[in-house]
N, C-alpha and C positions, 0 to 999 in steps of 0.2 A: 694197624700196620700189617698184620698178618693178612688181612683181606687184600691189601695192595699186592702182596706177593702171590696170593692165590689167583687173583684176576690176571696178573702178569703171565701166568702159565698158559693163558689162552692166546698169547701173542703168536703171530705167524712168523715173526722175525727169527731167523736161524742163528743169529749171533748174540742178540741182547733182548731180554724180555723185561718190560717195564710195566708197572701197574700204578693206578691212581684211584683213590677213593675220596669223594667229597662228602663231608658231613655238615649239617647245619649247626647252629649254636647249641642245640640240645644233643649233639652227637648222633643224630638220626641220619642214616645214609641217604644222600640226595642223588648221587650219581657215581658211576664207576667207569673206568676206561683202561684200555691197554694198547700198546703200540701194535699196529698191523695194517692190513689192507683197508682200502675204503669200502664202505658198506656196499654190498651188492656185487663186489668183484669176486669172480670165481677163484678158488685156490690155485696157486701157481704150481707148476711142476718143480721138482727139486733143482733142476738145471736151468730154470728160467733166470735170465740175466737180471731181472728186477729184484732178485734176492741179494745182489752184490752192490757194494758201494761203487760209485756214487748214485747209481740208478735207483736203489731202494729208497733213497731220501726223496725222490720225486714221486714215489708211488705209495708210501706208507704214511700213516699219521701217528703222532706221538700219544702216549697214554693220557697226559694231562689235558691236551686239547680234545681228545675223544671223550673224556669225562665231562668237559665243558659242553661239547656238542650234544652229548646224550642228555644233559640237563636242559639245554635249550629245546631239544626235540620234545621234551616233556613239559615245557613251559615253566621250568623251575628257576627261580632267582638264586644266584650264588653270592649275593652281597652279604658279607659277614660270615661266610662259611670258612671251613678249614679243609685243606686238601692233604691227604697222606700220600706220599710218593716214595717209590723204591729207589729212585735215582734223582739227583739234582736236575731240575728242569733246564732245558736249553733256553736260549733267549726268546725264541718264538713262543714257547710255552710260558715262560716267565711273563712276557708282555700280556698274554691272554689271561693269566692268573690275575695280574694287576688290574687289567681293564674290566674284568667281571666283578671285581669287588671282593674276591677271596681275601680274607684278612690274615690267615695263618697257613704256612706251609710246614708240614711236619716231615722231616727227613730221617731216615734210619741210618744212624752213624755207621753201623757195621756193614750195611748194604752199600753205602758210598765207598767205604774203605775196600770192600770186595771188588767194586768196579775199578778203582784205581789199581788194585793189586793184579788185575787181569792184564795189565800192561807192564812193560819193562820199567818205565818211570812214570810218575804222576804227570809230568809235562807232556809225555808221549800220548797219554790217554786222549782218545777222541772226546770232544766236547769240553776239554779242560778250560779253554778260553771262555766258552759260553757259561760254564759253571761259575767261573770267577765273576763275570759280568752280571750274571743272574743274581748273585748275592748282593752286588752293589745296587742293582735295580730295586730289589726288595727293600733294602735299607732306605734308599731315597724315597720310595713310594709308600713307606710305612707298613709294608707287609712283613709280619713277623716270620722269621725263619727259625723254627724250633728243631733242634737236633735231639732225637730220641735214641737212646741206647738200650738195647734189650734183645732177648731171644724171641724169634718168631715161633709161634705156637704151631705144632704139627696138627693137622686135622684129625679128629677122632669122632666116633659115634658113641652115644650114651643111650642105652636101651635097657629098660627093666632093671635099673640100678647097676648095670655093668658097662664098663668102658671098653670100646673096641677101637684099636688103632687102625686107621684107614690108610 
């Protein structure tokens, strides 16, 4: 889960940063993704209208689908894999998860709560309808949605028997 948050930090989105890490049945990392611009697109200036809703939704890709695309670019199968995500998927990403054969979605309880707390009410939160429908789709399609609760580990370095907080 910590890796999902670390990869999310690479996101170019100015309001929400999401990360996804796909692992195989042996917990070996297969692919990662974060929400952001399409591959090969030059960084936008801070005042570029594509940073704002609704325009940004036309020009950016979500973390889960980026992880799926990255696996496809490497010729890796995702059937039977598990995906760790820092925010419940939208319906587009949920359908992609189901269609690729990913069997388990691991959600960080505290991360989802933080997302909802960023808004006045849970109902006001963007993606709330998608998040509800996503959970129904996973249940219908037999994809396990596993809620994980725990503290994210802060990165550190360990050299010559000494720990260095980074």
